[in-house]
N, C-alpha and C positions, 0 to 999 in steps of 0.2 A: 704454565697452564692456568687458564682463567677459572675462577671459582663459579660454580653453577648457582643460579638463583634458587633458593630453597622455598621461597614463598609461592604457593600455588596461586595462579591467576584465575580468578572466577569471573567470567564474562557473562553477565546476566542476559537472558533471552529477551528479545524485544518484539515489537509488533511490525517488523519490517515487511513480512509477507502479507499481512493484512493491508498495509499501506500500498504495497505493490499492486495488489488486486484491485483495490478501490480506485487508486489513481490511474491504473491502466484502463479499466472499464470507463471511468469518467472521461479521461483524456481521449480515448478512442472514439467514444460516442460524440464528444464535443467537436473534435477536429474532423471526424468523418461527416457529420452533419454540416459543418461549415464548408468543407470542401464540396459536398454535393450541392449545397445552396449556391456557392459561387460559380460552380460549373454550369448549373442549370440556369443561372442568370445571364449567360452569354447569349449573343444574338443568333447563334447557330441552333436551329430547332432540332435537327437530326443528330446532334452531338451525343455520343455515348459517354456517360460520366462515371462508369463503373471503376475504371482504373484510378481516376482522380479521387474518388470516394474511398476506395480501399487504401490508396497511398496516404490520404489524410488520416484515416483511422489508424493505420500502422504507426505513422509518425506521432499521432496523439497518444496512442497506447504506450509507445516507448518513452516518450517524454513524461507523460503523466505517471507512468509506473515508476520511473526513476525518482521523480519528485516525491511521489507517495511513499516509496521505500525509504527515502532519506528522512521524511517526516515521521513515518512509523518507527524508524530506528531510534528516535529520541525518547520513545515511551517504553519503559521496561514492563515485562509481564509480571504480574503478581501471582504467586501460588495461593491456592485456596487455603492451605494449611497455615501459611504465614498470616493471612488476614484473620483467621479464627483465633490464633494465639495472640494477636496484637490487641484484641478486645476481649477481656474476660467476660463482660456482659454478653457479647455475641456468642462466645463459646458456650456459655451456660445455657443460652436460649436454644442453641442447636442440639446440645446433648440432652436436654430435657424433653424434646419432642419425639 
């Protein structure tokens, strides 16, 4: 029987959700506008570009959100209590007010 690992694994929280939201919105807007522009640039005047625009926006949101989540996952969240105890001067300023 294998021995269990007794060391607790602490995985710090990151900003992946923020990166997902920012990347998804930016990518969706960018590729949605690009798809609409390319579709409207065609020679067919009566062409409906709704599906192409939505498709570009969905593709952009998925790819931008994925990239944003990966980038946001690189940055750990810092707790407010950790930042106050790290600087005695800052902790003194906060407690005196």
